[in-house]
Short mmCIF file of the C-alpha atoms (twelve columns), coordinates in Angstrom:
data_MODEL
# 
_entry.id   MODEL 
# 
loop_
_atom_site.group_PDB 
_atom_site.id 
_atom_site.type_symbol 
_atom_site.label_atom_id 
_atom_site.label_alt_id 
_atom_site.label_comp_id 
_atom_site.label_asym_id 
_atom_site.label_seq_id 
_atom_site.Cartn_x 
_atom_site.Cartn_y 
_atom_site.Cartn_z 
_atom_site.pdbx_PDB_model_num 
ATOM 1   C CA . UNK A 1   10.077 -97.798  -34.345 1 
ATOM 2   C CA . UNK A 2   6.492  -98.938  -34.138 1 
ATOM 3   C CA . UNK A 3   6.644  -102.377 -32.585 1 
ATOM 4   C CA . UNK A 4   4.468  -103.899 -35.281 1 
ATOM 5   C CA . UNK A 5   6.196  -102.417 -38.383 1 
ATOM 6   C CA . UNK A 6   7.632  -104.982 -40.775 1 
ATOM 7   C CA . UNK A 7   9.150  -104.972 -44.245 1 
ATOM 8   C CA . UNK A 8   8.960  -108.252 -46.115 1 
ATOM 9   C CA . UNK A 9   11.426 -108.219 -49.016 1 
ATOM 10  C CA . UNK A 10  11.269 -110.418 -52.097 1 
ATOM 11  C CA . UNK A 11  12.904 -110.277 -55.517 1 
ATOM 12  C CA . UNK A 12  11.199 -111.289 -58.760 1 
ATOM 13  C CA . UNK A 13  13.227 -111.056 -61.960 1 
ATOM 14  C CA . UNK A 14  14.584 -107.497 -62.089 1 
ATOM 15  C CA . UNK A 15  12.105 -106.120 -59.519 1 
ATOM 16  C CA . UNK A 16  12.328 -105.815 -55.759 1 
ATOM 17  C CA . UNK A 17  9.098  -105.998 -53.733 1 
ATOM 18  C CA . UNK A 18  8.788  -104.396 -50.309 1 
ATOM 19  C CA . UNK A 19  5.603  -105.381 -48.487 1 
ATOM 20  C CA . UNK A 20  4.997  -102.986 -45.609 1 
ATOM 21  C CA . UNK A 21  2.796  -103.880 -42.653 1 
ATOM 22  C CA . UNK A 22  1.946  -102.330 -39.316 1 
ATOM 23  C CA . UNK A 23  2.396  -98.654  -38.465 1 
ATOM 24  C CA . UNK A 24  4.746  -96.265  -40.226 1 
ATOM 25  C CA . UNK A 25  6.194  -93.791  -37.729 1 
ATOM 26  C CA . UNK A 26  9.397  -91.734  -37.990 1 
ATOM 27  C CA . UNK A 27  11.735 -94.576  -37.088 1 
ATOM 28  C CA . UNK A 28  9.921  -96.995  -39.389 1 
ATOM 29  C CA . UNK A 29  10.250 -94.468  -42.211 1 
ATOM 30  C CA . UNK A 30  14.024 -94.380  -41.645 1 
ATOM 31  C CA . UNK A 31  14.111 -98.185  -41.745 1 
ATOM 32  C CA . UNK A 32  12.309 -98.113  -45.108 1 
ATOM 33  C CA . UNK A 33  14.710 -95.451  -46.421 1 
ATOM 34  C CA . UNK A 34  17.691 -97.591  -45.346 1 
ATOM 35  C CA . UNK A 35  16.304 -100.584 -47.235 1 
ATOM 36  C CA . UNK A 36  15.926 -98.395  -50.338 1 
ATOM 37  C CA . UNK A 37  19.484 -97.044  -49.987 1 
ATOM 38  C CA . UNK A 38  20.927 -100.528 -49.670 1 
ATOM 39  C CA . UNK A 39  18.905 -102.311 -52.353 1 
ATOM 40  C CA . UNK A 40  20.666 -104.460 -54.925 1 
ATOM 41  C CA . UNK A 41  21.743 -102.281 -57.841 1 
ATOM 42  C CA . UNK A 42  20.565 -104.867 -60.332 1 
ATOM 43  C CA . UNK A 43  16.860 -104.028 -60.106 1 
ATOM 44  C CA . UNK A 44  14.955 -101.728 -62.439 1 
ATOM 45  C CA . UNK A 45  11.856 -101.275 -60.285 1 
ATOM 46  C CA . UNK A 46  11.099 -101.359 -56.596 1 
ATOM 47  C CA . UNK A 47  7.480  -102.027 -55.720 1 
ATOM 48  C CA . UNK A 48  6.432  -100.689 -52.331 1 
ATOM 49  C CA . UNK A 49  3.173  -102.389 -51.364 1 
ATOM 50  C CA . UNK A 50  1.195  -100.382 -48.808 1 
ATOM 51  C CA . UNK A 51  -2.047 -102.353 -48.407 1 
ATOM 52  C CA . UNK A 52  -1.100 -103.810 -45.036 1 
ATOM 53  C CA . UNK A 53  -0.083 -100.593 -43.329 1 
ATOM 54  C CA . UNK A 54  -2.538 -100.170 -40.489 1 
ATOM 55  C CA . UNK A 55  -1.601 -96.541  -39.829 1 
ATOM 56  C CA . UNK A 56  0.619  -93.885  -41.365 1 
ATOM 57  C CA . UNK A 57  1.626  -91.368  -38.733 1 
ATOM 58  C CA . UNK A 58  1.886  -87.918  -40.284 1 
ATOM 59  C CA . UNK A 59  5.407  -87.579  -38.846 1 
ATOM 60  C CA . UNK A 60  6.475  -90.885  -40.441 1 
ATOM 61  C CA . UNK A 61  5.062  -89.827  -43.804 1 
ATOM 62  C CA . UNK A 62  6.910  -86.492  -43.600 1 
ATOM 63  C CA . UNK A 63  10.201 -88.144  -42.584 1 
ATOM 64  C CA . UNK A 64  9.905  -90.389  -45.637 1 
ATOM 65  C CA . UNK A 65  8.986  -87.545  -48.005 1 
ATOM 66  C CA . UNK A 66  11.665 -85.178  -46.668 1 
ATOM 67  C CA . UNK A 67  14.397 -87.752  -47.250 1 
ATOM 68  C CA . UNK A 68  13.352 -88.866  -50.714 1 
ATOM 69  C CA . UNK A 69  15.323 -86.046  -52.366 1 
ATOM 70  C CA . UNK A 70  18.384 -88.275  -52.059 1 
ATOM 71  C CA . UNK A 71  16.742 -90.600  -54.586 1 
ATOM 72  C CA . UNK A 72  16.269 -88.035  -57.378 1 
ATOM 73  C CA . UNK A 73  18.913 -89.747  -59.533 1 
ATOM 74  C CA . UNK A 74  17.971 -93.234  -58.445 1 
ATOM 75  C CA . UNK A 75  18.396 -95.877  -61.136 1 
ATOM 76  C CA . UNK A 76  15.368 -97.923  -60.063 1 
ATOM 77  C CA . UNK A 77  11.825 -96.642  -60.459 1 
ATOM 78  C CA . UNK A 78  9.761  -96.661  -57.276 1 
ATOM 79  C CA . UNK A 79  6.248  -98.029  -57.739 1 
ATOM 80  C CA . UNK A 80  3.851  -97.508  -54.839 1 
ATOM 81  C CA . UNK A 81  0.866  -99.848  -54.747 1 
ATOM 82  C CA . UNK A 82  -2.176 -100.283 -52.582 1 
ATOM 83  C CA . UNK A 83  -4.675 -98.107  -50.790 1 
ATOM 84  C CA . UNK A 84  -1.977 -96.009  -49.081 1 
ATOM 85  C CA . UNK A 85  0.057  -95.367  -52.253 1 
ATOM 86  C CA . UNK A 86  -1.155 -91.784  -52.605 1 
ATOM 87  C CA . UNK A 87  0.179  -90.976  -49.116 1 
ATOM 88  C CA . UNK A 88  3.716  -91.458  -50.467 1 
ATOM 89  C CA . UNK A 89  3.291  -89.225  -53.543 1 
ATOM 90  C CA . UNK A 90  6.158  -86.809  -54.095 1 
ATOM 91  C CA . UNK A 91  6.096  -84.447  -57.076 1 
ATOM 92  C CA . UNK A 92  9.187  -84.265  -59.238 1 
ATOM 93  C CA . UNK A 93  10.704 -87.611  -58.301 1 
ATOM 94  C CA . UNK A 94  11.385 -90.420  -60.715 1 
ATOM 95  C CA . UNK A 95  8.662  -92.770  -59.545 1 
ATOM 96  C CA . UNK A 96  5.289  -94.090  -60.600 1 
ATOM 97  C CA . UNK A 97  2.235  -94.185  -58.422 1 
ATOM 98  C CA . UNK A 98  -0.014 -97.141  -58.833 1 
ATOM 99  C CA . UNK A 99  -3.133 -97.242  -56.663 1 
ATOM 100 C CA . UNK A 100 -3.878 -100.949 -56.828 1 
ATOM 101 C CA . UNK A 101 -2.054 -104.148 -57.694 1 
# 
């Protein structure tokens, strides 16, 4: 994992907020996927804030995208925010892309 990658997690009402910072490489992408797999089932939306990612390695982005198929029937909607939101776009999944907060 990139030494500077961090996920700050907070919950507001029925939403979970994941604030990503640092570099997203392959191992960091798996860490993010594990957080999504283990989220509390009582949330309707998960906001993934990408503004503080300093670099998205192409391999990390592909690891994330290639493993998102497991979330096709996910109960929570994934909402990507920030300047890097479009890097996470995956057609056909139950999520919303939002470019800015």
